[in-house]
C-alpha positions as CSV (number, residue, x, y, z in Angstrom):
1,M,-85.8,-146.8,103.2
2,F,-84.2,-149.5,105.2
3,T,-84.7,-152.9,105.8
4,G,-82.9,-153.8,109.1
5,I,-80.5,-156.1,107.9
6,V,-77.4,-154.7,109.3
7,E,-74.9,-154.2,106.6
8,D,-71.4,-153.8,109.0
9,K,-70.6,-151.6,112.4
10,G,-68.8,-148.3,112.7
11,R,-66.8,-147.0,115.4
12,V,-67.7,-143.0,117.0
13,V,-65.0,-141.0,116.7
14,R,-66.9,-138.2,118.6
15,L,-70.1,-136.2,118.8
16,D,-70.1,-132.4,119.2
17,R,-73.0,-131.2,120.7
18,A,-73.8,-127.2,120.6
19,G,-77.3,-126.4,120.9
20,E,-79.1,-126.8,118.1
21,T,-76.1,-128.3,116.3
22,N,-75.2,-131.4,116.9
23,R,-72.7,-133.6,114.6
24,M,-71.5,-136.9,114.8
25,T,-68.3,-138.8,113.2
26,F,-68.0,-142.6,113.2
27,E,-65.5,-144.9,110.9
28,V,-67.1,-147.0,108.7
29,P,-65.8,-150.2,107.9
30,Q,-63.9,-151.1,104.6
31,G,-66.9,-152.4,102.9
32,L,-69.2,-148.8,103.2
33,T,-66.3,-146.8,102.0
34,E,-68.2,-145.8,98.9
35,L,-70.9,-143.3,101.2
36,S,-71.3,-140.1,99.3
37,L,-72.3,-136.9,100.7
38,G,-76.1,-136.2,100.6
39,D,-76.7,-140.5,101.0
40,S,-78.9,-142.0,103.6
41,I,-77.5,-144.3,106.4
42,N,-78.9,-146.2,109.3
43,V,-77.3,-145.2,112.0
44,N,-78.6,-147.5,115.5
45,G,-81.8,-146.9,113.4
46,V,-82.1,-143.6,113.2
47,C,-82.0,-142.3,109.5
48,L,-79.2,-139.8,108.9
49,T,-77.3,-138.2,106.3
50,V,-73.7,-137.9,105.0
51,T,-72.4,-134.2,105.1
52,K,-69.1,-134.8,105.5
53,K,-66.7,-137.8,104.7
54,K,-62.8,-137.7,104.4
55,D,-61.5,-141.4,103.8
56,S,-63.8,-143.6,106.7
57,A,-64.4,-141.3,108.5
58,V,-68.3,-139.9,107.8
59,T,-69.9,-137.3,109.6
60,V,-73.6,-136.8,110.0
61,D,-75.7,-134.2,111.4
62,I,-78.2,-134.5,114.4
63,S,-81.1,-132.5,114.8
64,L,-81.8,-131.8,118.6
65,E,-85.4,-133.6,118.6
66,T,-83.5,-136.7,117.2
67,L,-81.1,-136.4,120.4
68,Q,-84.0,-136.6,122.9
69,R,-86.3,-139.0,120.7
70,T,-83.3,-141.5,120.4
71,N,-80.3,-142.7,122.2
72,L,-77.8,-141.5,119.7
73,G,-77.4,-138.6,122.7
74,E,-75.6,-141.5,125.0
75,L,-73.1,-142.5,122.4
76,R,-69.6,-141.9,123.4
77,G,-66.3,-141.7,121.5
78,G,-65.1,-145.7,120.9
79,D,-68.7,-147.2,121.2
80,E,-69.5,-149.2,118.1
81,V,-72.8,-148.5,115.8
82,N,-75.4,-150.1,113.7
83,L,-74.8,-149.1,109.9
84,E,-76.7,-150.2,106.9
85,R,-77.1,-147.7,103.3
86,A,-80.3,-147.1,102.1
87,L,-82.4,-150.1,100.0
88,R,-81.6,-150.0,95.8
89,L,-84.9,-150.7,94.6
90,A,-83.2,-154.3,93.0
91,D,-82.0,-155.4,96.4
92,R,-83.9,-158.5,98.3
93,L,-86.1,-157.2,101.0
94,G,-84.3,-159.7,103.7
95,G,-85.8,-158.0,106.6
96,H,-88.9,-156.2,106.6
97,I,-89.7,-152.3,105.8
98,V,-87.7,-149.8,107.8
99,T,-87.9,-146.3,107.4
100,G,-85.5,-145.0,110.2
101,H,-87.6,-143.5,111.9
102,V,-87.3,-144.2,115.8
103,D,-91.1,-144.8,117.4
104,G,-89.4,-144.7,121.3
105,V,-86.5,-145.7,123.3
106,G,-86.9,-149.3,125.2
107,T,-84.8,-151.0,127.9
108,I,-83.5,-153.9,128.1
109,I,-84.4,-155.8,131.2
110,E,-83.1,-159.5,130.7
111,R,-80.6,-160.9,128.6
112,K,-80.2,-165.0,129.4
113,E,-77.6,-167.1,126.8
114,E,-79.7,-169.9,125.5
115,G,-76.5,-171.9,124.0
116,E,-75.6,-169.7,120.8
117,F,-78.5,-168.1,121.0
118,I,-79.8,-165.0,123.6
119,L,-82.9,-164.5,124.5
120,L,-83.6,-160.3,124.5
121,R,-86.5,-159.2,126.4
122,V,-87.4,-155.4,126.0
123,R,-89.8,-152.8,128.0
124,A,-91.3,-150.8,125.2
125,P,-93.1,-147.0,125.2
126,L,-96.8,-147.9,125.6
127,S,-97.2,-145.8,122.8
128,A,-95.0,-148.1,120.4
129,M,-96.8,-151.5,121.7
130,R,-99.9,-150.6,120.0
131,Y,-98.4,-152.0,116.6
132,I,-96.2,-154.5,118.2
133,V,-97.7,-158.3,117.5
134,P,-96.1,-161.8,118.4
135,K,-94.2,-163.1,115.1
136,G,-94.3,-159.2,114.3
137,S,-91.1,-157.3,113.0
138,I,-89.6,-154.9,115.2
139,A,-86.4,-152.9,114.4
140,I,-83.7,-152.7,117.5
141,D,-80.8,-150.8,117.0
142,G,-81.8,-150.5,113.6
143,T,-81.6,-154.6,113.6
144,S,-84.6,-156.7,112.4
145,L,-86.0,-158.8,114.7
146,T,-89.1,-161.2,115.0
147,V,-91.6,-160.8,118.0
148,N,-91.8,-164.2,119.7
149,E,-94.4,-162.6,122.6
150,C,-95.9,-159.9,124.1
151,R,-96.5,-159.3,127.6
152,G,-97.5,-156.3,128.9
153,D,-95.1,-153.3,127.7
154,E,-92.2,-156.4,127.6
155,I,-91.3,-157.6,124.4
156,L,-89.4,-161.4,123.6
157,M,-87.0,-161.6,120.9
158,T,-84.2,-164.6,120.1
159,L,-81.4,-163.3,118.9
160,I,-79.2,-165.6,116.5
161,P,-75.4,-166.3,116.2
162,F,-75.5,-164.3,112.7
163,T,-77.3,-161.2,114.3
164,L,-74.8,-161.7,117.4
165,Q,-71.6,-160.7,114.9
166,R,-73.1,-159.0,112.9
167,T,-74.4,-156.2,115.1
168,T,-73.8,-154.5,118.7
169,L,-76.9,-156.2,120.2
170,L,-74.2,-159.2,121.4
171,R,-72.8,-156.5,124.0
172,R,-75.8,-154.7,124.9
173,G,-76.6,-155.6,128.9
174,V,-79.6,-155.1,131.1
175,G,-80.8,-151.2,131.7
176,E,-79.4,-150.0,128.4
177,R,-81.4,-148.2,126.4
178,V,-82.3,-149.5,122.9
179,N,-84.2,-147.3,119.8
180,L,-87.1,-149.0,118.4
181,E,-89.0,-148.8,115.3
182,T,-92.0,-150.9,115.0
183,D,-94.1,-152.0,111.4
184,I,-94.9,-149.2,109.8
185,L,-97.8,-151.3,108.0
186,G,-99.6,-151.5,111.1
187,K,-99.9,-147.5,111.8
188,Y,-101.4,-147.0,107.8
189,V,-103.7,-149.9,108.8
190,E,-104.5,-147.8,111.5
191,R,-104.9,-145.1,110.3
192,L,-107.4,-146.0,108.0
193,L,-109.5,-148.0,110.2
194,G,-110.0,-144.5,111.8
195,R,-110.7,-141.8,108.4
196,T,-113.0,-140.0,109.7
197,D,-112.5,-137.1,106.9
198,L,-115.3,-136.5,104.5
199,E,-114.4,-138.9,101.3
200,S,-114.7,-141.9,103.9
201,K,-115.8,-142.7,107.4
202,G,-113.0,-145.7,107.8
203,L,-112.4,-149.0,106.4
204,D,-115.7,-150.7,108.0
205,R,-118.2,-153.3,106.5
206,D,-120.1,-151.0,103.8
207,F,-116.9,-149.8,102.7
208,L,-115.8,-153.0,102.1
209,R,-119.0,-154.5,100.4
210,E,-119.2,-151.0,98.6
211,H,-115.3,-152.0,96.9
212,G,-116.0,-155.7,96.4
213,F,-114.1,-157.6,99.4
214,M,-117.5,-158.8,101.2
215,K,-120.8,-160.1,98.9
216,E,-124.0,-159.5,101.0
């Protein structure tokens, strides 16, 4: 589990692809070198497991499905990636709940500078748009952002200077693809509302009355 507050940036050393066996090695900054084998780490919004570590070089295994569903397969040696270690129970939840399970890949269609800020417009898959709401949260390449506006299959966000300095989004341009993870709370609400099993017909008025949320 993560928060979408990127801790620092790493740099890809290499991506080894061999059918079902895919591995990525990247250099981590000094502040993240205490990573241990088996630790979870969020790389550009994707939850991965540390399988090898030597000094500041960290290696993770990447499944073929992950390569197909994210933009990790497009990375090359020298590219920067956003990094965040797993959330500890004692940490502050500064962003929002991020699982590291990407819902789809979006495309940047507009990047506009407004003083020290950048307005970013991203076209998202329709399957993800159902969970995106204005003023809600979304993770883009692992970065927790607030959605300013939704227009059809497009979302607009404003990037503040601190986010631009600490993440790879400063160098992202029009036409580039980014990993998207929508707010998991919306998925659970949809699931609850649509339950049709033997135990529940869904979250309707009868359910609310039965459990004391509504009065006759």
